[in-house]
C-alpha positions as CSV (number, residue, x, y, z in Angstrom):
1,M,0.0,0.0,0.0
2,R,1.6,3.2,-1.1
3,I,1.0,6.5,0.7
4,N,-2.0,8.1,-0.8
5,N,-3.9,9.4,2.2
6,I,-3.8,13.3,2.3
7,S,-3.3,13.4,6.0
8,N,-0.4,10.9,5.8
9,K,1.2,12.9,3.1
10,N,1.0,16.0,5.3
11,L,2.6,14.1,8.2
12,I,5.4,13.0,5.8
13,I,6.0,16.6,4.9
14,I,6.1,17.5,8.6
15,S,8.7,14.8,9.2
16,L,10.8,16.1,6.3
17,I,10.6,19.7,7.7
18,L,11.7,18.4,11.1
19,H,14.7,16.7,9.4
20,L,15.6,20.0,7.8
21,L,15.2,21.9,11.0
22,A,17.4,19.4,12.8
23,A,20.1,19.9,10.2
24,Y,20.1,23.6,11.0
25,F,19.8,23.4,14.8
26,V,21.7,20.3,15.8
27,T,25.3,21.6,15.4
28,G,28.3,19.8,16.7
29,W,28.8,16.1,16.8
30,Y,27.5,12.9,18.4
31,H,31.0,11.3,18.3
32,A,34.4,12.8,17.6
33,D,34.9,10.6,14.5
34,E,32.4,12.6,12.5
35,Q,34.6,15.6,13.0
36,S,38.1,14.2,12.9
37,C,37.6,11.3,10.5
38,I,35.2,13.1,8.0
39,L,35.2,16.9,8.3
40,E,38.9,17.3,9.0
41,Y,39.6,15.2,5.8
42,V,37.5,17.8,3.9
43,N,39.4,20.6,5.6
44,F,42.7,19.1,4.5
45,K,41.6,19.0,0.9
46,L,40.3,22.5,1.1
47,G,43.8,23.6,1.8
48,F,43.5,24.5,5.5
49,S,45.6,23.4,8.4
50,S,43.9,20.2,9.7
51,N,44.1,17.3,12.0
52,P,42.6,14.2,10.3
53,C,42.4,11.1,12.4
54,F,45.3,8.6,12.1
55,L,47.2,10.7,9.5
56,N,50.5,12.6,9.6
57,F,51.9,15.2,7.2
58,N,55.2,16.5,5.9
59,Q,56.2,20.2,5.6
60,E,54.4,20.5,2.2
61,N,51.2,19.3,4.0
62,Y,51.1,16.0,2.1
63,I,50.2,12.9,3.9
64,V,53.4,10.9,4.5
65,S,52.4,8.4,7.2
66,G,49.6,7.1,9.3
67,I,47.1,4.3,9.4
68,K,45.3,4.5,6.1
69,F,42.0,2.6,6.9
70,R,39.5,5.5,6.7
71,S,37.7,5.9,3.4
72,W,37.8,9.2,1.5
73,F,34.5,8.5,-0.2
74,Q,32.3,10.5,2.2
75,P,34.8,13.4,2.5
76,S,34.9,13.5,-1.3
77,V,31.1,13.9,-1.4
78,Y,31.3,16.8,1.0
79,Y,34.3,18.2,-0.8
80,I,32.2,18.5,-4.0
81,L,29.5,20.3,-2.0
82,A,32.1,22.7,-0.6
83,Q,33.4,23.4,-4.1
84,I,29.8,24.2,-5.3
85,L,29.4,26.6,-2.4
86,D,32.8,28.2,-3.2
87,F,31.6,28.8,-6.7
88,F,28.9,31.0,-5.2
89,S,31.5,32.7,-2.9
90,I,30.3,30.8,0.2
91,N,33.3,29.6,2.2
92,D,32.2,29.8,5.8
93,P,32.9,26.4,7.5
94,F,29.7,26.7,9.5
95,T,27.7,27.0,6.3
96,Y,29.7,24.2,4.8
97,T,28.8,22.0,7.7
98,F,25.1,23.0,7.7
99,T,25.0,22.0,4.0
100,F,26.7,18.7,4.7
101,R,24.1,18.0,7.5
102,L,21.3,19.0,5.2
103,F,22.5,16.7,2.4
104,S,23.0,13.9,4.9
105,S,19.5,14.4,6.5
106,I,17.8,14.3,3.1
107,I,19.5,11.0,2.3
108,G,18.5,9.6,5.7
109,F,14.9,10.8,5.3
110,Y,14.7,9.2,1.8
111,S,16.0,5.9,3.2
112,I,13.2,5.6,5.8
113,H,10.6,6.8,3.3
114,F,11.7,4.2,0.7
115,F,11.9,1.5,3.3
116,Y,8.4,2.2,4.5
117,N,6.9,2.1,1.0
118,K,8.6,-1.3,0.4
119,T,7.7,-2.9,3.8
120,N,4.4,-1.6,5.1
121,L,2.4,-4.4,3.4
122,L,4.3,-6.9,5.6
123,F,2.0,-5.8,8.5
124,H,-1.5,-7.1,8.9
125,N,-3.2,-5.4,11.8
126,S,-4.6,-2.0,10.9
127,I,-3.5,-0.4,14.2
128,A,0.0,-1.9,13.7
129,K,0.2,-0.4,10.2
130,K,-0.7,3.1,11.6
131,F,1.8,2.6,14.4
132,Y,4.5,1.6,12.0
133,F,3.8,4.7,9.9
134,F,4.1,7.0,12.8
135,L,7.2,5.3,14.2
136,I,9.2,5.3,11.0
137,Y,8.6,9.0,10.3
138,F,8.6,10.3,13.8
139,F,11.1,8.1,15.7
140,W,13.2,10.5,17.8
141,F,16.5,8.8,16.8
142,N,16.1,9.6,13.1
143,F,16.2,13.4,13.7
144,L,19.5,13.0,15.5
145,F,21.0,10.2,13.4
146,H,20.2,11.5,9.9
147,T,21.7,14.9,10.5
148,R,25.1,13.5,11.5
149,T,28.0,13.8,9.2
150,S,29.0,10.3,10.3
151,A,30.0,7.2,8.4
152,E,27.4,5.3,10.4
153,N,24.6,7.5,9.1
154,F,25.5,7.2,5.4
155,S,26.2,3.5,5.6
156,S,22.9,2.7,7.4
157,S,20.9,4.9,5.1
158,F,22.1,3.2,1.9
159,F,21.9,-0.3,3.5
160,L,18.3,0.4,4.4
161,I,17.5,1.3,0.8
162,A,19.3,-1.8,-0.5
163,L,17.5,-4.1,2.0
164,A,14.1,-2.6,1.0
165,L,14.9,-3.3,-2.7
166,I,15.9,-6.9,-2.0
167,I,12.7,-7.5,0.1
168,S,10.5,-6.1,-2.7
169,N,12.3,-8.0,-5.5
170,L,12.6,-11.5,-4.0
171,R,10.8,-13.0,-7.1
172,S,12.4,-10.7,-9.6
173,N,14.9,-11.7,-12.2
174,N,15.6,-8.1,-13.3
175,I,19.3,-7.8,-14.0
176,K,19.4,-4.1,-13.7
177,I,17.7,-4.1,-10.3
178,F,20.3,-6.5,-8.8
179,F,23.2,-4.6,-10.3
180,S,21.7,-1.5,-8.8
181,I,21.3,-3.2,-5.4
182,G,25.0,-4.1,-5.6
183,I,25.9,-0.5,-6.2
184,I,23.9,0.7,-3.3
185,L,25.3,-2.0,-1.0
186,G,28.8,-1.0,-2.3
187,L,28.1,2.6,-1.2
188,S,26.9,1.3,2.2
189,F,30.2,-0.7,2.5
190,V,32.6,2.1,1.5
191,F,31.0,4.5,3.9
192,R,31.4,2.1,6.9
193,Y,33.3,-1.2,6.5
194,N,31.6,-2.8,9.5
195,I,28.4,-3.1,7.5
196,G,30.2,-5.8,5.4
197,V,29.0,-8.3,8.0
198,S,25.3,-7.5,7.2
199,I,25.9,-7.5,3.5
200,F,27.5,-10.9,3.6
201,F,24.7,-12.5,5.6
202,V,22.0,-10.9,3.5
203,C,23.6,-12.4,0.4
204,L,23.9,-15.8,2.2
205,W,20.2,-15.6,3.2
206,Y,19.3,-14.9,-0.4
207,L,21.3,-17.9,-1.6
208,I,19.8,-20.3,1.1
209,F,16.2,-19.2,1.5
210,N,15.0,-17.4,-1.6
211,N,12.6,-19.6,-3.5
212,Q,14.3,-19.6,-6.9
213,E,16.5,-21.9,-8.9
214,L,20.0,-22.1,-7.5
215,L,21.7,-21.1,-10.8
216,R,19.4,-18.1,-11.1
217,K,20.2,-17.0,-7.6
218,I,23.9,-17.4,-8.2
219,N,23.7,-15.3,-11.4
220,L,21.8,-12.5,-9.7
221,L,24.2,-12.5,-6.8
222,F,27.1,-12.3,-9.3
223,L,25.5,-9.2,-10.8
224,L,25.1,-7.8,-7.3
225,S,28.8,-8.5,-6.6
226,L,29.8,-6.7,-9.8
227,G,27.9,-3.6,-8.7
228,L,29.5,-3.7,-5.3
229,F,33.0,-4.2,-6.8
230,L,32.5,-1.3,-9.1
231,V,31.9,1.0,-6.2
232,F,34.8,-0.5,-4.3
233,L,37.1,0.2,-7.3
234,I,35.9,3.8,-7.5
235,E,36.6,4.2,-3.8
236,Q,40.2,3.1,-4.3
237,L,40.7,5.8,-6.9
238,I,39.1,8.4,-4.6
239,N,41.4,7.2,-1.7
240,I,44.4,7.7,-4.0
241,W,43.2,11.3,-4.6
242,G,42.8,11.8,-0.9
243,F,46.0,10.3,0.5
244,Y,48.7,11.1,-2.0
245,N,50.5,13.8,-3.9
246,P,49.8,13.3,-7.6
247,S,53.6,13.6,-8.4
248,L,54.1,10.2,-6.7
249,F,52.6,8.5,-9.7
250,L,55.1,10.1,-12.1
251,N,58.0,8.2,-10.5
252,P,59.3,5.7,-13.1
253,N,59.8,3.1,-10.4
254,F,56.2,3.4,-9.2
255,N,54.5,0.0,-9.1
256,L,50.7,0.5,-9.3
257,I,49.7,-3.2,-8.4
258,N,51.9,-3.3,-5.2
259,F,50.7,0.2,-4.3
260,L,47.0,-0.8,-4.5
261,F,47.4,-3.9,-2.4
262,E,49.4,-2.0,0.2
263,N,46.8,0.8,0.4
264,L,43.4,-0.9,0.3
265,T,41.7,0.9,3.1
266,A,39.2,-1.9,3.8
267,L,42.0,-4.4,4.1
268,N,43.9,-2.1,6.4
269,F,40.8,-1.7,8.5
270,L,40.7,-5.4,9.0
271,K,44.4,-5.7,9.6
272,F,44.3,-2.9,12.2
273,G,41.6,-4.8,14.1
274,S,43.4,-8.1,13.9
275,Q,46.7,-6.5,15.0
276,N,44.9,-5.2,18.1
277,D,43.3,-8.6,18.9
278,F,40.1,-7.0,17.5
279,Y,40.3,-4.3,20.2
280,S,40.7,-6.7,23.1
281,N,44.2,-5.8,24.2
282,G,45.2,-3.3,26.9
283,I,44.9,-0.2,24.6
284,W,41.1,-0.4,24.4
285,A,38.4,-0.4,27.0
286,I,37.2,-4.0,27.3
287,S,33.5,-4.7,27.8
288,P,31.6,-7.9,28.5
289,I,29.7,-9.6,25.7
290,Y,26.3,-8.4,27.0
291,H,27.4,-4.8,27.2
292,Y,25.5,-3.6,24.2
293,F,22.2,-4.4,26.0
294,E,23.5,-2.2,28.8
295,L,24.4,0.6,26.4
296,I,21.0,0.5,24.7
297,L,19.2,0.4,28.1
298,L,21.1,3.3,29.6
299,E,22.1,5.5,26.7
300,F,19.5,4.9,23.9
301,F,16.8,7.2,25.5
302,P,15.5,5.3,28.4
303,P,12.8,4.2,29.3
304,L,11.9,3.8,25.5
305,S,15.0,1.6,25.3
306,I,13.3,-1.1,27.3
307,L,10.6,-1.5,24.7
308,I,13.3,-1.4,21.9
309,I,15.3,-4.2,23.5
310,I,12.1,-6.4,24.0
311,S,11.0,-5.8,20.4
312,I,14.4,-6.6,18.9
313,L,14.6,-9.9,20.9
314,F,11.0,-10.8,20.1
315,F,11.6,-10.3,16.4
316,W,14.8,-12.3,16.3
317,I,13.3,-15.2,18.2
318,K,10.1,-15.3,16.2
319,N,11.7,-15.1,12.7
320,P,15.0,-17.0,12.5
321,K,14.6,-17.3,8.7
322,D,13.7,-13.6,8.1
323,I,16.1,-11.6,5.9
324,I,16.0,-8.7,8.4
325,V,17.1,-11.1,11.2
326,W,20.0,-12.2,9.0
327,A,20.9,-8.5,8.3
328,T,20.9,-7.5,12.0
329,F,21.4,-10.5,14.3
330,P,24.9,-11.7,13.0
331,Y,26.0,-8.1,12.9
332,F,25.0,-7.6,16.5
333,I,26.5,-10.9,17.7
334,I,29.9,-10.4,16.0
335,H,30.1,-6.8,17.4
336,S,29.2,-8.2,20.9
337,F,32.2,-10.5,20.8
338,I,34.5,-7.6,20.0
339,A,35.7,-6.4,23.3
340,Y,35.7,-2.6,22.6
341,K,32.1,-1.4,22.3
342,E,30.4,1.9,21.5
343,L,26.7,2.4,21.0
344,R,27.2,3.9,17.5
345,Y,28.6,0.7,16.2
346,I,25.2,-0.9,16.4
347,F,23.3,2.0,15.0
348,P,22.5,0.0,11.8
349,V,20.5,-2.4,14.1
350,L,18.9,0.4,16.2
351,A,17.9,2.2,13.0
352,L,15.4,-0.6,12.4
353,S,13.7,-0.1,15.8
354,P,10.4,1.2,14.3
355,Y,10.1,-2.0,12.3
356,F,10.9,-4.2,15.3
357,I,8.4,-2.4,17.6
358,A,5.6,-2.4,15.0
359,Y,6.2,-6.1,14.3
360,T,6.0,-6.9,18.0
361,F,2.6,-5.2,18.2
362,D,1.4,-6.9,15.0
363,N,2.4,-10.4,16.2
364,S,1.9,-10.4,20.0
365,K,-1.4,-12.0,20.8
366,Y,-1.3,-10.5,24.3
367,L,-1.0,-6.9,23.0
368,L,-3.7,-7.4,20.4
369,K,-6.1,-8.9,23.0
370,N,-5.4,-6.3,25.7
371,L,-5.7,-3.1,23.7
372,K,-6.2,-0.9,26.7
373,F,-2.9,-2.1,28.2
374,S,-1.2,-1.7,24.8
375,K,-2.6,1.9,24.4
376,K,-1.2,2.8,27.8
377,I,2.3,1.5,26.9
378,F,2.3,3.3,23.5
379,T,0.9,6.5,25.0
380,V,3.9,6.6,27.3
381,F,6.1,5.8,24.3
382,F,4.6,8.7,22.3
383,I,5.0,11.2,25.1
384,F,8.7,10.3,25.7
385,N,9.3,10.1,22.0
386,L,7.8,13.6,21.6
387,F,10.3,15.0,24.1
388,G,13.1,13.2,22.1
389,I,11.9,14.8,18.8
390,I,11.9,18.3,20.4
391,Y,15.3,17.9,21.9
392,F,17.1,16.3,19.0
393,T,15.5,18.6,16.5
394,F,16.0,22.0,18.1
395,F,18.9,21.7,20.6
396,S,22.6,21.7,19.6
397,L,24.9,18.8,20.6
398,R,27.7,21.4,21.0
399,P,26.0,24.8,21.8
400,E,29.4,26.3,22.8
401,L,30.2,26.4,19.0
402,Q,27.6,29.2,18.7
403,V,29.4,31.3,21.3
404,L,32.8,30.7,19.8
405,K,31.4,31.5,16.3
406,K,30.3,34.9,17.6
407,I,33.7,35.6,19.0
408,Y,35.5,34.5,15.9
409,Y,33.4,36.6,13.5
410,N,33.0,39.7,15.7
411,E,35.9,41.9,14.6
412,D,35.7,43.9,17.8
413,I,36.4,40.9,20.1
414,K,40.2,40.6,20.0
415,N,41.3,40.3,23.6
416,I,39.6,38.0,26.1
417,L,40.2,36.9,29.7
418,I,39.5,33.2,30.2
419,L,38.7,32.8,33.9
420,N,38.6,29.4,35.8
421,T,39.0,28.3,39.3
422,K,41.9,25.9,40.2
423,D,39.6,23.2,41.4
424,N,37.5,23.1,38.3
425,I,40.1,22.6,35.6
426,D,39.3,19.5,33.5
427,K,42.6,17.6,33.2
428,G,41.4,15.9,29.9
429,N,40.4,19.1,28.0
430,S,42.2,22.3,27.0
431,I,41.6,25.5,28.8
432,N,41.4,27.1,25.3
433,P,37.7,27.0,24.5
434,F,38.3,26.9,20.8
435,N,39.9,23.4,21.3
436,I,36.8,21.4,22.2
437,E,37.8,17.8,23.1
438,N,40.8,18.2,20.7
439,I,38.4,18.2,17.8
440,T,37.2,21.6,16.7
441,Q,40.6,23.2,16.9
442,N,40.7,24.1,13.3
443,Y,37.8,22.8,11.2
444,Y,35.3,25.4,12.1
445,F,37.7,28.3,12.7
446,N,40.6,27.7,10.3
447,F,43.2,29.3,12.6
448,K,46.6,29.5,11.0
449,N,48.3,28.6,14.2
450,F,48.0,28.3,18.0
451,L,50.8,30.1,19.8
452,L,51.0,29.6,23.6
453,Y,53.1,32.2,25.5
454,K,54.4,32.7,29.0
455,N,53.9,36.2,30.5
456,N,57.4,37.1,29.4
457,N,56.4,36.5,25.7
458,E,58.3,33.2,25.6
459,I,56.6,30.8,23.2
460,I,56.0,27.5,25.1
461,Y,53.8,25.7,22.5
462,S,53.2,26.3,18.8
463,G,50.9,24.5,16.4
464,L,47.6,22.6,16.3
465,C,46.9,20.5,19.4
466,S,46.7,17.0,17.9
467,S,47.0,15.2,21.2
468,G,47.0,15.7,24.9
469,T,50.5,17.2,24.7
470,C,49.5,20.8,24.5
471,I,46.9,20.3,27.3
472,K,49.6,19.1,29.7
473,I,51.9,22.0,28.7
474,E,49.2,24.7,29.2
475,Q,48.0,23.2,32.5
476,D,51.5,22.7,33.9
477,N,52.4,26.3,33.1
478,I,49.2,28.0,34.3
479,N,49.5,26.1,37.6
480,Y,53.1,27.3,37.8
481,D,52.8,31.0,37.2
482,N,49.1,31.6,36.5
483,N,49.8,33.9,33.6
484,I,49.9,32.4,30.2
485,Y,48.1,33.4,27.0
486,Y,47.2,32.2,23.5
487,D,47.5,34.1,20.3
488,L,45.2,32.4,17.8
489,K,46.3,33.5,14.3
490,I,43.3,33.7,11.9
491,D,43.6,32.3,8.4
492,N,40.5,34.1,7.0
493,N,41.0,36.9,4.5
494,E,37.4,38.2,5.1
495,L,38.1,39.1,8.7
496,Q,39.8,42.4,9.6
497,K,41.3,41.1,12.9
498,N,44.2,38.8,12.4
499,K,44.3,37.1,15.8
500,I,42.4,36.4,19.0
501,R,44.3,36.7,22.3
502,L,43.2,34.5,25.1
503,N,44.6,35.4,28.5
504,L,44.3,32.4,30.8
505,K,43.8,33.0,34.5
506,L,43.1,30.8,37.5
507,I,41.5,32.0,40.8
508,N,41.2,30.1,44.1
509,N,37.5,31.0,44.5
510,V,34.9,33.3,43.1
511,N,35.6,36.0,45.8
512,D,39.0,36.5,44.2
513,I,37.5,37.9,41.0
514,Y,39.0,41.3,40.2
515,I,37.9,43.0,37.0
516,N,40.2,45.8,35.9
517,N,40.7,47.1,32.4
518,I,39.0,44.1,30.9
519,D,36.9,44.3,27.7
520,Y,35.7,40.7,27.4
521,L,35.6,37.9,29.9
522,L,34.8,34.3,29.1
523,T,34.2,31.4,31.5
524,V,32.5,28.1,31.7
525,E,32.1,27.9,35.5
526,N,28.6,28.6,36.7
527,Q,29.7,30.1,40.0
528,I,31.9,32.6,38.2
529,V,29.0,33.3,35.8
530,N,26.7,34.1,38.7
531,K,29.3,36.3,40.4
532,I,30.1,38.4,37.3
533,N,26.5,38.7,36.3
534,Q,25.9,40.6,39.6
535,N,28.4,43.2,38.4
536,Q,26.5,46.1,36.9
537,N,29.5,47.0,34.7
538,C,29.4,43.6,32.9
539,K,26.7,42.4,30.6
540,V,26.2,39.1,28.9
541,I,27.1,39.1,25.2
542,Y,26.8,35.4,24.2
543,K,25.9,32.3,26.2
544,E,25.8,28.6,25.7
545,Y,22.7,28.0,27.8
546,P,20.2,30.4,29.6
547,L,21.7,31.9,32.7
548,W,19.0,30.5,35.0
549,I,20.6,27.1,34.5
550,S,23.7,28.4,36.1
551,K,21.7,29.1,39.3
552,I,20.4,25.6,39.8
553,S,22.1,24.4,43.0
554,Y,20.1,21.2,43.6
555,N,22.5,18.3,43.9
556,D,25.3,20.7,43.0
557,I,24.2,20.8,39.3
558,N,25.7,24.3,38.9
559,K,29.1,23.0,40.2
560,R,29.2,20.0,38.0
561,S,27.9,21.5,34.8
562,K,29.4,24.0,32.4
563,N,28.0,27.1,30.7
564,L,30.2,29.0,28.3
565,V,29.3,32.7,28.8
566,L,31.0,35.8,27.3
567,F,30.7,39.1,29.2
568,K,31.6,42.6,28.1
569,C,32.8,44.6,31.1
């Protein structure tokens, strides 16, 4: 049944609008990799100083070493979008990133729309069908996930499209369709190699369970493999463009065959895992086999996560021969045996939560017989889900970026006092607010250099902070003489100011605050915020959160939380 109801079409449009709004409002990142392993790659190709994950450069800013197991495919897509924006004289990295998120969100929205159209007939109960429609278009997770510039988002979206095509063409012998499915699966694979597990088991399911002649199935899977291999070959060419100086290939001693085998990123990804005992040695945090259930329960928006876990298990147990089980269960199990675990690694499984939940309702005799009880459960689900939609559509993951953006582009703000208390210094993060978690140090702001000085103008650190080295240097020095400062040189021809000076100061407590000849003051500590806000000579210019949050003293929330606030005094 295709969507032909006018009210349903309006709801779909609302879902699309929410996706677009989320792309605008949900700045920042869910995980550092979408910055350092995607956007910093783009930054490098755009010619700015950058810090891509796992890579090192020589003085000519060409990649000379590193672990080459990250694909350039997604960065190349964003690079093309950036070049289009440059053609229209738009070169603001914030606008770049909004465009990337918008593009990613549209692809994500299309994937759930396409999947729904191909799978809604699999449900029988009319209430379950309505529930499935609502879930797939208004599941809170989609508005967060689809706006991410992450490899998991792109990979899951294309895999969902390919899976829907396979489900809707189980009886088809159309050569073009299966070649197209192979291309889409290939895109899913090159965006995130982990999905190769699901691709393998989906193909295995098709070979074992699909009700066609064996020779026909082999032929169609061969065509699918050709499409996948074509994308994989294109990816290798893109990786060469990403990793290497073109002059390398003019060397008469250059051996292309050896070069390709030594630099297959997918193979290097597998080798990197195997060399680390698949992340079970001492370098990585080791988790028990059941840890993904803990992560889902505690981090995937509880209490809705309880229903999601039950639905996933119910579907897997009831349908051992279903293609979606083969696409998700082996993937989940294999990742469960890998010692190092992060919730994002199982996003391809969690992305199918609307299908699992609707199936559970459609096939549970108890829920169908006890509709009053079912309605109570799903009413609670809808309420919490609504809160999730609001939060993950309109609230930034890194709201401090908006404050820093104002500072960067306001030409009057050149000299800032950064004020902290000694007891509230985070040992794992820089005191420099432009260096958020060692990630945003240069993608968004394109500083030419970070220069850290002692009070006597002696340079104690120079360059981008690619590790915890500079954090230790700055914190050791500020604890020693309490008087160091950063000069952040700006690499942006459109700005009149050429640098931002950050004077770093520590105080013992808020009563030690002394404001004298200060234009701008920046702090993240709520107690300092409240103290300065009482000064009539200072006014708030920009803030990360509303100031009333800084006043919440219950359970010491204001002491444990941060709120980046800029004052003009």
